[in-house]
A tleap script that builds the chain and sets N, CA, C and O, in Angstrom:
source leaprc.protein.ff14SB
mol = sequence {
  NMET ARG SER VAL ALA ALA GLY PHE ALA ALA
  LEU ALA LEU THR SER ALA ALA ALA SER ALA
  CYS GLN CYS TYR ASN PHE SER ARG ALA GLU
  ILE VAL GLN ARG ALA ASP ILE VAL PHE GLU
  GLY THR VAL ALA VAL VAL THR GLU VAL ARG
  GLY LEU LEU GLN ALA THR ILE ASP VAL SER
  ARG ILE GLU LYS GLY PRO PRO VAL THR SER
  LEU THR LEU LEU THR PRO GLY SER THR ALA
  ALA CYS GLY VAL PRO PHE ARG VAL THR GLN
  ARG VAL ILE VAL ALA ALA MET ARG ASP GLY
  ARG VAL TRP ARG THR ASP ASN CYS MET SER
  LEU ALA LEU ARG PRO ALA PRO PHE VAL PRO
  ASN CARG
}
set mol.1.N position { 3.340 11.912 51.355 }
set mol.1.CA position { 2.310 11.464 50.436 }
set mol.1.C position { 1.063 11.045 51.199 }
set mol.1.O position { -0.052 11.291 50.741 }
set mol.2.N position { 1.236 10.414 52.364 }
set mol.2.CA position { 0.070 9.982 53.139 }
set mol.2.C position { -0.747 11.170 53.641 }
set mol.2.O position { -1.967 11.060 53.766 }
set mol.3.N position { -0.104 12.306 53.934 }
set mol.3.CA position { -0.866 13.477 54.367 }
set mol.3.C position { -1.737 13.995 53.234 }
set mol.3.O position { -2.835 14.499 53.472 }
set mol.4.N position { -1.251 13.872 51.996 }
set mol.4.CA position { -2.064 14.248 50.839 }
set mol.4.C position { -3.238 13.301 50.722 }
set mol.4.O position { -4.358 13.720 50.431 }
set mol.5.N position { -2.977 11.997 50.953 }
set mol.5.CA position { -4.048 10.997 50.905 }
set mol.5.C position { -5.091 11.314 51.976 }
set mol.5.O position { -6.292 11.220 51.723 }
set mol.6.N position { -4.636 11.686 53.158 }
set mol.6.CA position { -5.565 12.035 54.226 }
set mol.6.C position { -6.395 13.251 53.831 }
set mol.6.O position { -7.580 13.336 54.154 }
set mol.7.N position { -5.765 14.192 53.128 }
set mol.7.CA position { -6.498 15.370 52.653 }
set mol.7.C position { -7.569 15.003 51.667 }
set mol.7.O position { -8.673 15.546 51.710 }
set mol.8.N position { -7.251 14.066 50.759 }
set mol.8.CA position { -8.247 13.565 49.802 }
set mol.8.C position { -9.424 12.947 50.556 }
set mol.8.O position { -10.586 13.219 50.254 }
set mol.9.N position { -9.099 12.104 51.549 }
set mol.9.CA position { -10.145 11.423 52.319 }
set mol.9.C position { -10.983 12.443 53.088 }
set mol.9.O position { -12.209 12.339 53.125 }
set mol.10.N position { -10.333 13.413 53.695 }
set mol.10.CA position { -11.069 14.433 54.441 }
set mol.10.C position { -11.982 15.224 53.524 }
set mol.10.O position { -13.115 15.538 53.889 }
set mol.11.N position { -11.496 15.547 52.341 }
set mol.11.CA position { -12.308 16.273 51.368 }
set mol.11.C position { -13.537 15.455 50.993 }
set mol.11.O position { -14.643 15.989 50.921 }
set mol.12.N position { -13.345 14.165 50.754 }
set mol.12.CA position { -14.468 13.310 50.388 }
set mol.12.C position { -15.458 13.206 51.536 }
set mol.12.O position { -16.667 13.261 51.309 }
set mol.13.N position { -14.967 13.055 52.783 }
set mol.13.CA position { -15.858 12.949 53.928 }
set mol.13.C position { -16.603 14.254 54.165 }
set mol.13.O position { -17.789 14.244 54.494 }
set mol.14.N position { -15.916 15.371 53.998 }
set mol.14.CA position { -16.566 16.671 54.149 }
set mol.14.C position { -17.671 16.817 53.125 }
set mol.14.O position { -18.762 17.290 53.442 }
set mol.15.N position { -17.393 16.413 51.904 }
set mol.15.CA position { -18.395 16.503 50.843 }
set mol.15.C position { -19.572 15.595 51.140 }
set mol.15.O position { -20.722 15.963 50.902 }
set mol.16.N position { -19.284 14.394 51.666 }
set mol.16.CA position { -20.350 13.446 51.980 }
set mol.16.C position { -21.237 14.006 53.080 }
set mol.16.O position { -22.460 13.881 53.022 }
set mol.17.N position { -20.616 14.628 54.087 }
set mol.17.CA position { -21.393 15.169 55.193 }
set mol.17.C position { -22.315 16.287 54.724 }
set mol.17.O position { -23.391 16.481 55.290 }
set mol.18.N position { -21.912 17.006 53.718 }
set mol.18.CA position { -22.719 18.100 53.205 }
set mol.18.C position { -23.804 17.609 52.250 }
set mol.18.O position { -24.615 18.406 51.777 }
set mol.19.N position { -23.828 16.307 51.962 }
set mol.19.CA position { -24.807 15.687 51.076 }
set mol.19.C position { -24.737 16.192 49.640 }
set mol.19.O position { -25.695 16.049 48.881 }
set mol.20.N position { -23.638 16.764 49.279 }
set mol.20.CA position { -23.432 17.176 47.887 }
set mol.20.C position { -21.955 17.023 47.592 }
set mol.20.O position { -21.107 17.604 48.270 }
set mol.21.N position { -21.660 16.244 46.584 }
set mol.21.CA position { -20.271 15.976 46.255 }
set mol.21.C position { -19.624 17.224 45.672 }
set mol.21.O position { -20.071 17.747 44.651 }
set mol.22.N position { -18.583 17.689 46.321 }
set mol.22.CA position { -17.821 18.830 45.833 }
set mol.22.C position { -16.356 18.448 45.873 }
set mol.22.O position { -15.837 18.057 46.918 }
set mol.23.N position { -15.694 18.559 44.744 }
set mol.23.CA position { -14.292 18.176 44.654 }
set mol.23.C position { -13.439 19.383 44.321 }
set mol.23.O position { -13.858 20.286 43.596 }
set mol.24.N position { -12.244 19.379 44.863 }
set mol.24.CA position { -11.265 20.378 44.474 }
set mol.24.C position { -10.901 20.088 43.026 }
set mol.24.O position { -10.883 18.925 42.622 }
set mol.25.N position { -10.618 21.090 42.253 }
set mol.25.CA position { -10.357 20.931 40.828 }
set mol.25.C position { -8.913 20.482 40.572 }
set mol.25.O position { -8.102 21.251 40.055 }
set mol.26.N position { -8.595 19.220 40.941 }
set mol.26.CA position { -7.267 18.671 40.689 }
set mol.26.C position { -7.106 18.383 39.209 }
set mol.26.O position { -8.056 17.973 38.542 }
set mol.27.N position { -5.907 18.595 38.696 }
set mol.27.CA position { -5.629 18.229 37.305 }
set mol.27.C position { -5.452 16.720 37.227 }
set mol.27.O position { -5.263 16.054 38.246 }
set mol.28.N position { -5.515 16.185 36.013 }
set mol.28.CA position { -5.304 14.750 35.827 }
set mol.28.C position { -3.929 14.350 36.365 }
set mol.28.O position { -3.795 13.313 37.015 }
set mol.29.N position { -2.914 15.167 36.097 }
set mol.29.CA position { -1.553 14.881 36.566 }
set mol.29.C position { -1.492 14.827 38.092 }
set mol.29.O position { -0.809 13.969 38.652 }
set mol.30.N position { -2.204 15.741 38.776 }
set mol.30.CA position { -2.222 15.744 40.241 }
set mol.30.C position { -2.924 14.496 40.774 }
set mol.30.O position { -2.482 13.909 41.762 }
set mol.31.N position { -4.012 14.090 40.125 }
set mol.31.CA position { -4.732 12.891 40.548 }
set mol.31.C position { -3.839 11.666 40.383 }
set mol.31.O position { -3.754 10.835 41.287 }
set mol.32.N position { -3.174 11.549 39.241 }
set mol.32.CA position { -2.282 10.405 38.994 }
set mol.32.C position { -1.151 10.401 40.022 }
set mol.32.O position { -0.796 9.344 40.543 }
set mol.33.N position { -0.597 11.544 40.312 }
set mol.33.CA position { 0.493 11.627 41.280 }
set mol.33.C position { 0.043 11.153 42.667 }
set mol.33.O position { 0.800 10.466 43.353 }
set mol.34.N position { -1.158 11.503 43.084 }
set mol.34.CA position { -1.653 11.161 44.418 }
set mol.34.C position { -2.143 9.721 44.521 }
set mol.34.O position { -2.160 9.146 45.609 }
set mol.35.N position { -2.540 9.143 43.401 }
set mol.35.CA position { -3.109 7.788 43.398 }
set mol.35.C position { -2.031 6.731 43.601 }
set mol.35.O position { -0.867 6.924 43.249 }
set mol.36.N position { -2.450 5.612 44.176 }
set mol.36.CA position { -1.563 4.461 44.317 }
set mol.36.C position { -1.632 3.563 43.083 }
set mol.36.O position { -0.687 2.834 42.782 }
set mol.37.N position { -2.757 3.624 42.376 }
set mol.37.CA position { -2.921 2.846 41.152 }
set mol.37.C position { -3.813 3.627 40.196 }
set mol.37.O position { -4.771 4.275 40.617 }
set mol.38.N position { -3.494 3.562 38.910 }
set mol.38.CA position { -4.319 4.156 37.856 }
set mol.38.C position { -4.398 3.103 36.766 }
set mol.38.O position { -3.375 2.618 36.282 }
set mol.39.N position { -5.625 2.750 36.380 }
set mol.39.CA position { -5.782 1.672 35.409 }
set mol.39.C position { -7.029 1.857 34.562 }
set mol.39.O position { -7.910 2.653 34.888 }
set mol.40.N position { -7.086 1.111 33.474 }
set mol.40.CA position { -8.254 1.075 32.601 }
set mol.40.C position { -8.790 -0.351 32.624 }
set mol.40.O position { -8.020 -1.310 32.685 }
set mol.41.N position { -10.103 -0.484 32.576 }
set mol.41.CA position { -10.675 -1.817 32.571 }
set mol.41.C position { -12.165 -1.814 32.343 }
set mol.41.O position { -12.764 -0.793 32.005 }
set mol.42.N position { -12.756 -2.986 32.536 }
set mol.42.CA position { -14.192 -3.183 32.353 }
set mol.42.C position { -14.790 -3.655 33.667 }
set mol.42.O position { -14.285 -4.593 34.284 }
set mol.43.N position { -15.861 -3.006 34.095 }
set mol.43.CA position { -16.532 -3.379 35.337 }
set mol.43.C position { -17.189 -4.747 35.149 }
set mol.43.O position { -18.005 -4.935 34.247 }
set mol.44.N position { -16.825 -5.696 36.009 }
set mol.44.CA position { -17.344 -7.059 35.916 }
set mol.44.C position { -18.489 -7.310 36.894 }
set mol.44.O position { -19.477 -7.955 36.545 }
set mol.45.N position { -18.354 -6.796 38.125 }
set mol.45.CA position { -19.351 -7.047 39.174 }
set mol.45.C position { -19.501 -5.791 40.014 }
set mol.45.O position { -18.515 -5.123 40.325 }
set mol.46.N position { -20.747 -5.468 40.383 }
set mol.46.CA position { -21.015 -4.366 41.307 }
set mol.46.C position { -21.984 -4.870 42.364 }
set mol.46.O position { -23.043 -5.407 42.039 }
set mol.47.N position { -21.621 -4.696 43.624 }
set mol.47.CA position { -22.492 -5.085 44.727 }
set mol.47.C position { -22.510 -3.960 45.753 }
set mol.47.O position { -21.631 -3.098 45.764 }
set mol.48.N position { -23.520 -3.980 46.609 }
set mol.48.CA position { -23.588 -3.004 47.680 }
set mol.48.C position { -23.181 -3.688 48.974 }
set mol.48.O position { -23.681 -4.762 49.308 }
set mol.49.N position { -22.261 -3.047 49.703 }
set mol.49.CA position { -21.748 -3.605 50.944 }
set mol.49.C position { -21.789 -2.524 52.009 }
set mol.49.O position { -21.001 -1.580 51.961 }
set mol.50.N position { -22.695 -2.646 52.969 }
set mol.50.CA position { -22.803 -1.695 54.084 }
set mol.50.C position { -22.800 -0.232 53.647 }
set mol.50.O position { -22.060 0.584 54.196 }
set mol.51.N position { -23.632 0.094 52.658 }
set mol.51.CA position { -23.756 1.473 52.202 }
set mol.51.C position { -22.682 1.918 51.220 }
set mol.51.O position { -22.670 3.074 50.797 }
set mol.52.N position { -21.784 1.017 50.855 }
set mol.52.CA position { -20.746 1.321 49.867 }
set mol.52.C position { -20.971 0.469 48.634 }
set mol.52.O position { -21.552 -0.613 48.719 }
set mol.53.N position { -20.515 0.952 47.490 }
set mol.53.CA position { -20.509 0.115 46.289 }
set mol.53.C position { -19.165 -0.568 46.220 }
set mol.53.O position { -18.122 0.054 46.422 }
set mol.54.N position { -19.199 -1.861 45.931 }
set mol.54.CA position { -17.978 -2.628 45.718 }
set mol.54.C position { -17.959 -3.036 44.254 }
set mol.54.O position { -18.875 -3.711 43.785 }
set mol.55.N position { -16.937 -2.638 43.542 }
set mol.55.CA position { -16.838 -2.936 42.114 }
set mol.55.C position { -15.598 -3.773 41.857 }
set mol.55.O position { -14.507 -3.458 42.333 }
set mol.56.N position { -15.781 -4.842 41.096 }
set mol.56.CA position { -14.654 -5.642 40.637 }
set mol.56.C position { -14.458 -5.302 39.169 }
set mol.56.O position { -15.387 -5.377 38.366 }
set mol.57.N position { -13.241 -4.930 38.842 }
set mol.57.CA position { -12.930 -4.459 37.488 }
set mol.57.C position { -11.840 -5.338 36.887 }
set mol.57.O position { -10.792 -5.556 37.494 }
set mol.58.N position { -12.108 -5.839 35.680 }
set mol.58.CA position { -11.102 -6.585 34.927 }
set mol.58.C position { -10.177 -5.561 34.294 }
set mol.58.O position { -10.612 -4.755 33.472 }
set mol.59.N position { -8.917 -5.586 34.665 }
set mol.59.CA position { -7.944 -4.580 34.256 }
set mol.59.C position { -7.353 -4.925 32.891 }
set mol.59.O position { -6.885 -6.043 32.674 }
set mol.60.N position { -7.378 -3.960 31.978 }
set mol.60.CA position { -6.806 -4.171 30.645 }
set mol.60.C position { -5.495 -3.408 30.460 }
set mol.60.O position { -4.669 -3.788 29.630 }
set mol.61.N position { -5.299 -2.334 31.229 }
set mol.61.CA position { -4.084 -1.531 31.093 }
set mol.61.C position { -3.805 -0.830 32.408 }
set mol.61.O position { -4.710 -0.278 33.035 }
set mol.62.N position { -2.542 -0.856 32.823 }
set mol.62.CA position { -2.144 -0.160 34.045 }
set mol.62.C position { -1.248 1.014 33.665 }
set mol.62.O position { -0.265 0.854 32.942 }
set mol.63.N position { -1.600 2.183 34.161 }
set mol.63.CA position { -0.786 3.376 33.941 }
set mol.63.C position { 0.189 3.578 35.090 }
set mol.63.O position { 1.312 4.042 34.894 }
set mol.64.N position { -0.256 3.222 36.300 }
set mol.64.CA position { 0.572 3.382 37.492 }
set mol.64.C position { 0.154 2.335 38.506 }
set mol.64.O position { -1.035 2.061 38.665 }
set mol.65.N position { 1.119 1.752 39.190 }
set mol.65.CA position { 0.805 0.832 40.259 }
set mol.65.C position { 1.208 -0.600 39.975 }
set mol.65.O position { 1.843 -0.891 38.962 }
set mol.66.N position { 0.828 -1.500 40.889 }
set mol.66.CA position { 1.235 -2.899 40.774 }
set mol.66.C position { 0.517 -3.609 39.629 }
set mol.66.O position { -0.602 -3.244 39.269 }
set mol.67.N position { 1.166 -4.625 39.060 }
set mol.67.CA position { 0.522 -5.374 37.980 }
set mol.67.C position { -0.609 -6.254 38.525 }
set mol.67.O position { -0.379 -7.137 39.351 }
set mol.68.N position { -1.813 -6.003 38.056 }
set mol.68.CA position { -2.980 -6.802 38.456 }
set mol.68.C position { -3.828 -7.072 37.214 }
set mol.68.O position { -3.791 -6.311 36.248 }
set mol.69.N position { -4.585 -8.158 37.252 }
set mol.69.CA position { -5.493 -8.456 36.147 }
set mol.69.C position { -6.930 -8.139 36.525 }
set mol.69.O position { -7.789 -7.981 35.657 }
set mol.70.N position { -7.188 -8.046 37.829 }
set mol.70.CA position { -8.516 -7.722 38.335 }
set mol.70.C position { -8.331 -6.993 39.654 }
set mol.70.O position { -7.394 -7.271 40.402 }
set mol.71.N position { -9.235 -6.055 39.936 }
set mol.71.CA position { -9.128 -5.280 41.163 }
set mol.71.C position { -10.521 -5.018 41.715 }
set mol.71.O position { -11.432 -4.650 40.972 }
set mol.72.N position { -10.683 -5.208 43.011 }
set mol.72.CA position { -11.953 -4.897 43.671 }
set mol.72.C position { -11.729 -3.667 44.527 }
set mol.72.O position { -10.779 -3.594 45.306 }
set mol.73.N position { -12.636 -2.688 44.367 }
set mol.73.CA position { -12.491 -1.464 45.137 }
set mol.73.C position { -13.826 -0.997 45.673 }
set mol.73.O position { -14.887 -1.433 45.226 }
set mol.74.N position { -13.750 -0.100 46.642 }
set mol.74.CA position { -14.941 0.471 47.267 }
set mol.74.C position { -15.065 1.936 46.906 }
set mol.74.O position { -14.069 2.635 46.724 }
set mol.75.N position { -16.311 2.392 46.804 }
set mol.75.CA position { -16.622 3.797 46.581 }
set mol.75.C position { -17.886 4.106 47.382 }
set mol.75.O position { -18.684 3.199 47.616 }
set mol.76.N position { -18.095 5.348 47.808 }
set mol.76.CA position { -19.333 5.667 48.521 }
set mol.76.C position { -20.567 5.205 47.732 }
set mol.76.O position { -20.546 5.152 46.502 }
set mol.77.N position { -21.624 4.877 48.451 }
set mol.77.CA position { -22.812 4.285 47.844 }
set mol.77.C position { -23.709 5.225 47.065 }
set mol.77.O position { -24.654 4.771 46.420 }
set mol.78.N position { -23.441 6.524 47.103 }
set mol.78.CA position { -24.267 7.454 46.331 }
set mol.78.C position { -23.399 8.526 45.695 }
set mol.78.O position { -22.313 8.834 46.185 }
set mol.79.N position { -23.887 9.087 44.606 }
set mol.79.CA position { -23.150 10.168 43.951 }
set mol.79.C position { -23.139 11.420 44.825 }
set mol.79.O position { -22.211 12.223 44.734 }
set mol.80.N position { -24.148 11.597 45.664 }
set mol.80.CA position { -24.171 12.744 46.574 }
set mol.80.C position { -23.021 12.679 47.574 }
set mol.80.O position { -22.559 13.708 48.067 }
set mol.81.N position { -22.562 11.468 47.868 }
set mol.81.CA position { -21.433 11.269 48.776 }
set mol.81.C position { -20.129 11.055 47.990 }
set mol.81.O position { -19.150 10.537 48.528 }
set mol.82.N position { -20.130 11.456 46.732 }
set mol.82.CA position { -18.971 11.349 45.831 }
set mol.82.C position { -18.698 9.928 45.357 }
set mol.82.O position { -17.580 9.622 44.940 }
set mol.83.N position { -19.695 9.060 45.414 }
set mol.83.CA position { -19.521 7.696 44.919 }
set mol.83.C position { -19.495 7.646 43.397 }
set mol.83.O position { -20.155 8.437 42.723 }
set mol.84.N position { -18.723 6.704 42.870 }
set mol.84.CA position { -18.657 6.505 41.425 }
set mol.84.C position { -19.765 5.529 41.044 }
set mol.84.O position { -19.826 4.431 41.597 }
set mol.85.N position { -20.644 5.904 40.110 }
set mol.85.CA position { -21.774 5.035 39.749 }
set mol.85.C position { -21.350 3.932 38.761 }
set mol.85.O position { -21.759 3.936 37.601 }
set mol.86.N position { -20.523 2.990 39.244 }
set mol.86.CA position { -20.061 1.906 38.376 }
set mol.86.C position { -21.233 1.057 37.888 }
set mol.86.O position { -22.173 0.793 38.638 }
set mol.87.N position { -21.167 0.632 36.629 }
set mol.87.CA position { -22.177 -0.238 36.030 }
set mol.87.C position { -21.473 -1.398 35.329 }
set mol.87.O position { -20.437 -1.202 34.694 }
set mol.88.N position { -22.022 -2.586 35.440 }
set mol.88.CA position { -21.451 -3.771 34.807 }
set mol.88.C position { -21.313 -3.537 33.302 }
set mol.88.O position { -22.213 -2.973 32.680 }
set mol.89.N position { -20.216 -3.956 32.724 }
set mol.89.CA position { -19.784 -3.827 31.325 }
set mol.89.C position { -19.266 -2.433 30.979 }
set mol.89.O position { -18.836 -2.205 29.848 }
set mol.90.N position { -19.297 -1.516 31.905 }
set mol.90.CA position { -18.822 -0.157 31.665 }
set mol.90.C position { -17.298 -0.152 31.556 }
set mol.90.O position { -16.610 -0.771 32.367 }
set mol.91.N position { -16.777 0.550 30.549 }
set mol.91.CA position { -15.333 0.757 30.417 }
set mol.91.C position { -14.973 1.968 31.264 }
set mol.91.O position { -15.624 3.009 31.173 }
set mol.92.N position { -13.933 1.835 32.092 }
set mol.92.CA position { -13.574 2.912 33.008 }
set mol.92.C position { -12.069 3.124 33.053 }
set mol.92.O position { -11.285 2.217 32.773 }
set mol.93.N position { -11.694 4.323 33.407 }
set mol.93.CA position { -10.323 4.639 33.791 }
set mol.93.C position { -10.428 5.129 35.229 }
set mol.93.O position { -11.146 6.085 35.520 }
set mol.94.N position { -9.704 4.464 36.124 }
set mol.94.CA position { -9.866 4.722 37.551 }
set mol.94.C position { -8.529 5.034 38.208 }
set mol.94.O position { -7.514 4.402 37.912 }
set mol.95.N position { -8.541 6.002 39.089 }
set mol.95.CA position { -7.429 6.254 40.003 }
set mol.95.C position { -7.935 5.839 41.376 }
set mol.95.O position { -9.048 6.196 41.763 }
set mol.96.N position { -7.134 5.094 42.107 }
set mol.96.CA position { -7.569 4.618 43.424 }
set mol.96.C position { -6.410 4.693 44.409 }
set mol.96.O position { -5.241 4.771 44.031 }
set mol.97.N position { -6.776 4.668 45.675 }
set mol.97.CA position { -5.786 4.702 46.748 }
set mol.97.C position { -5.941 3.461 47.607 }
set mol.97.O position { -7.046 2.957 47.807 }
set mol.98.N position { -4.827 2.983 48.105 }
set mol.98.CA position { -4.820 1.816 48.986 }
set mol.98.C position { -5.101 2.302 50.400 }
set mol.98.O position { -4.493 3.263 50.871 }
set mol.99.N position { -6.034 1.625 51.074 }
set mol.99.CA position { -6.384 1.924 52.457 }
set mol.99.C position { -6.242 0.615 53.218 }
set mol.99.O position { -7.213 -0.124 53.379 }
set mol.100.N position { -5.031 0.329 53.685 }
set mol.100.CA position { -4.770 -0.973 54.295 }
set mol.100.C position { -4.826 -2.048 53.222 }
set mol.100.O position { -4.032 -2.041 52.282 }
set mol.101.N position { -5.768 -2.971 53.367 }
set mol.101.CA position { -5.921 -4.051 52.386 }
set mol.101.C position { -7.009 -3.756 51.365 }
set mol.101.O position { -7.324 -4.603 50.530 }
set mol.102.N position { -7.588 -2.558 51.427 }
set mol.102.CA position { -8.727 -2.204 50.577 }
set mol.102.C position { -8.324 -1.087 49.604 }
set mol.102.O position { -7.574 -0.179 49.961 }
set mol.103.N position { -8.834 -1.173 48.378 }
set mol.103.CA position { -8.666 -0.096 47.398 }
set mol.103.C position { -9.916 0.777 47.439 }
set mol.103.O position { -11.029 0.255 47.508 }
set mol.104.N position { -9.750 2.097 47.397 }
set mol.104.CA position { -10.879 3.031 47.429 }
set mol.104.C position { -10.735 4.081 46.329 }
set mol.104.O position { -9.631 4.486 45.965 }
set mol.105.N position { -11.883 4.504 45.817 }
set mol.105.CA position { -11.917 5.613 44.869 }
set mol.105.C position { -13.198 6.395 45.104 }
set mol.105.O position { -14.090 5.937 45.819 }
set mol.106.N position { -13.288 7.564 44.509 }
set mol.106.CA position { -14.508 8.358 44.563 }
set mol.106.C position { -14.554 9.254 43.333 }
set mol.106.O position { -13.632 9.252 42.517 }
set mol.107.N position { -15.618 10.008 43.209 }
set mol.107.CA position { -15.787 10.872 42.030 }
set mol.107.C position { -14.698 11.931 41.924 }
set mol.107.O position { -14.417 12.415 40.827 }
set mol.108.N position { -14.087 12.296 43.030 }
set mol.108.CA position { -13.026 13.294 42.994 }
set mol.108.C position { -11.755 12.728 42.374 }
set mol.108.O position { -10.901 13.475 41.896 }
set mol.109.N position { -11.635 11.409 42.384 }
set mol.109.CA position { -10.445 10.757 41.828 }
set mol.109.C position { -10.700 10.071 40.498 }
set mol.109.O position { -9.755 9.827 39.748 }
set mol.110.N position { -11.945 9.754 40.185 }
set mol.110.CA position { -12.182 9.007 38.944 }
set mol.110.C position { -11.783 9.872 37.756 }
set mol.110.O position { -12.110 11.058 37.701 }
set mol.111.N position { -11.085 9.277 36.818 }
set mol.111.CA position { -10.534 10.054 35.707 }
set mol.111.C position { -11.446 10.069 34.497 }
set mol.111.O position { -11.541 11.081 33.803 }
set mol.112.N position { -12.107 8.974 34.240 }
set mol.112.CA position { -12.988 8.926 33.073 }
set mol.112.C position { -13.895 7.723 33.176 }
set mol.112.O position { -13.453 6.632 33.537 }
set mol.113.N position { -15.127 7.913 32.870 }
set mol.113.CA position { -16.087 6.818 32.795 }
set mol.113.C position { -16.600 6.776 31.379 }
set mol.113.O position { -16.929 7.808 30.794 }
set mol.114.N position { -16.667 5.610 30.843 }
set mol.114.CA position { -17.178 5.456 29.489 }
set mol.114.C position { -18.473 4.658 29.547 }
set mol.114.O position { -18.614 3.783 30.402 }
set mol.115.N position { -19.414 4.936 28.664 }
set mol.115.CA position { -20.670 4.193 28.677 }
set mol.115.C position { -20.449 2.730 28.307 }
set mol.115.O position { -19.449 2.376 27.683 }
set mol.116.N position { -21.387 1.900 28.697 }
set mol.116.CA position { -21.327 0.478 28.338 }
set mol.116.C position { -21.273 0.357 26.831 }
set mol.116.O position { -21.896 1.147 26.122 }
set mol.117.N position { -20.528 -0.634 26.328 }
set mol.117.CA position { -20.414 -0.767 24.868 }
set mol.117.C position { -21.770 -1.080 24.222 }
set mol.117.O position { -22.597 -1.786 24.799 }
set mol.118.N position { -21.978 -0.548 23.026 }
set mol.118.CA position { -23.205 -0.788 22.279 }
set mol.118.C position { -23.120 -2.163 21.615 }
set mol.118.O position { -22.162 -2.462 20.902 }
set mol.119.N position { -24.130 -2.988 21.858 }
set mol.119.CA position { -24.193 -4.306 21.221 }
set mol.119.C position { -25.496 -4.352 20.439 }
set mol.119.O position { -26.576 -4.379 21.029 }
set mol.120.N position { -25.401 -4.361 19.099 }
set mol.120.CA position { -26.637 -4.358 18.299 }
set mol.120.C position { -27.401 -5.671 18.455 }
set mol.120.O position { -26.805 -6.728 18.660 }
set mol.121.N position { -28.716 -5.590 18.358 }
set mol.121.CA position { -29.553 -6.802 18.372 }
set mol.121.C position { -29.259 -7.616 17.120 }
set mol.121.O position { -29.117 -7.064 16.029 }
set mol.122.N position { -29.173 -8.895 17.279 }
set mol.122.CA position { -28.887 -9.756 16.124 }
set mol.122.C position { -30.132 -10.447 15.676 }
set mol.122.O position { -30.099 -11.217 14.715 }
savepdb mol mol.pdb
quit
Protein backbone atom coordinates (compact mmCIF):
# COMPACT_ATOMS: atom_id res chain seq x y z
CA UNK A 1 0.00 0.00 0.00
CA UNK A 2 2.86 2.40 0.76
CA UNK A 3 4.28 1.93 -2.75
CA UNK A 4 0.90 3.05 -4.11
CA UNK A 5 1.07 6.05 -1.77
CA UNK A 6 4.55 6.83 -3.07
CA UNK A 7 3.17 6.64 -6.61
CA UNK A 8 0.45 9.13 -5.71
CA UNK A 9 3.07 11.46 -4.22
CA UNK A 10 5.36 11.08 -7.23
CA UNK A 11 2.48 11.83 -9.57
CA UNK A 12 1.62 14.97 -7.62
CA UNK A 13 5.27 16.11 -7.56
CA UNK A 14 5.67 15.43 -11.27
CA UNK A 15 2.55 17.46 -11.96
CA UNK A 16 3.78 20.27 -9.72
CA UNK A 17 7.12 20.38 -11.50
CA UNK A 18 5.36 20.73 -14.83
CA UNK A 19 3.37 23.70 -13.44
CA UNK A 20 0.11 22.14 -14.54
CA UNK A 21 -1.85 19.75 -12.41
CA UNK A 22 -2.42 16.49 -14.24
CA UNK A 23 -3.96 13.53 -12.46
CA UNK A 24 -4.36 9.94 -13.47
CA UNK A 25 -8.06 9.19 -13.89
CA UNK A 26 -8.56 7.13 -10.70
CA UNK A 27 -12.10 6.03 -9.92
CA UNK A 28 -13.70 7.08 -6.65
CA UNK A 29 -13.33 3.48 -5.41
CA UNK A 30 -9.58 3.51 -6.22
CA UNK A 31 -9.12 6.84 -4.42
CA UNK A 32 -10.97 5.56 -1.33
CA UNK A 33 -8.93 2.36 -1.36
CA UNK A 34 -5.61 4.28 -1.48
CA UNK A 35 -6.59 6.91 1.09
CA UNK A 36 -5.92 6.58 4.80
CA UNK A 37 -8.99 8.67 5.64
CA UNK A 38 -12.09 9.77 3.72
CA UNK A 39 -14.46 12.21 5.37
CA UNK A 40 -17.04 14.95 4.89
CA UNK A 41 -16.92 18.24 6.74
CA UNK A 42 -16.84 22.01 6.76
CA UNK A 43 -13.65 24.03 6.31
CA UNK A 44 -13.10 26.04 9.50
CA UNK A 45 -9.67 27.65 8.98
CA UNK A 46 -7.31 28.08 6.02
CA UNK A 47 -3.78 29.44 6.39
CA UNK A 48 -0.68 29.48 4.24
CA UNK A 49 2.37 27.72 5.65
CA UNK A 50 5.66 27.78 3.69
CA UNK A 51 3.97 27.69 0.28
CA UNK A 52 1.35 25.12 1.33
CA UNK A 53 -2.27 25.62 2.32
CA UNK A 54 -3.16 24.28 5.74
CA UNK A 55 -6.86 23.61 6.21
CA UNK A 56 -8.62 22.66 9.41
CA UNK A 57 -11.89 20.88 8.72
CA UNK A 58 -14.67 20.14 11.19
CA UNK A 59 -15.59 16.54 10.38
CA UNK A 60 -19.28 15.62 10.18
CA UNK A 61 -19.01 12.11 8.70
CA UNK A 62 -16.22 9.58 8.28
CA UNK A 63 -16.35 7.07 5.45
CA UNK A 64 -12.95 5.52 6.14
CA UNK A 65 -10.30 5.99 8.77
CA UNK A 66 -9.93 6.88 12.44
CA UNK A 67 -12.72 8.64 14.33
CA UNK A 68 -11.95 12.38 14.46
CA UNK A 69 -14.06 15.49 14.98
CA UNK A 70 -11.57 17.87 13.37
CA UNK A 71 -8.62 17.34 11.05
CA UNK A 72 -5.84 19.64 9.85
CA UNK A 73 -4.23 18.80 6.55
CA UNK A 74 -1.82 20.23 4.01
CA UNK A 75 -2.24 20.66 0.27
CA UNK A 76 0.01 22.37 -2.31
CA UNK A 77 -0.37 26.15 -2.29
CA UNK A 78 -1.64 26.50 -5.85
CA UNK A 79 -4.04 24.68 -8.14
CA UNK A 80 -1.25 24.51 -10.74
CA UNK A 81 0.63 22.31 -8.27
CA UNK A 82 -2.54 20.22 -7.66
CA UNK A 83 -3.50 22.11 -4.50
CA UNK A 84 -7.09 22.00 -3.30
CA UNK A 85 -8.50 25.56 -3.12
CA UNK A 86 -10.13 25.19 0.32
CA UNK A 87 -12.32 28.11 1.43
CA UNK A 88 -13.71 28.79 4.91
CA UNK A 89 -17.34 27.53 5.34
CA UNK A 90 -16.99 25.30 2.27
CA UNK A 91 -18.54 21.83 2.56
CA UNK A 92 -16.06 19.22 1.33
CA UNK A 93 -15.55 15.51 0.91
CA UNK A 94 -11.85 14.76 1.22
CA UNK A 95 -9.60 11.75 0.80
CA UNK A 96 -6.23 12.19 2.49
CA UNK A 97 -3.09 10.24 3.24
CA UNK A 98 -1.04 10.19 6.42
CA UNK A 99 2.56 11.33 5.98
CA UNK A 100 4.15 10.71 9.37
CA UNK A 101 2.27 13.03 11.72
CA UNK A 102 0.80 15.13 8.90
CA UNK A 103 -2.31 14.57 6.75
CA UNK A 104 -1.97 15.52 3.05
CA UNK A 105 -4.34 15.77 0.12
CA UNK A 106 -4.32 17.23 -3.37
CA UNK A 107 -6.64 17.73 -6.33
CA UNK A 108 -5.87 14.22 -7.56
CA UNK A 109 -7.36 12.81 -4.36
CA UNK A 110 -10.11 15.28 -3.51
CA UNK A 111 -13.46 13.63 -4.11
CA UNK A 112 -15.88 16.53 -4.08
CA UNK A 113 -15.92 20.19 -3.22
CA UNK A 114 -19.14 21.95 -2.53
CA UNK A 115 -19.65 25.71 -2.63
CA UNK A 116 -20.04 27.67 0.59
CA UNK A 117 -23.61 27.54 1.86
CA UNK A 118 -25.92 30.36 0.73
CA UNK A 119 -26.98 32.61 3.61
CA UNK A 120 -29.66 35.14 2.62
CA UNK A 121 -29.38 38.72 3.88
CA UNK A 122 -31.76 39.33 6.73
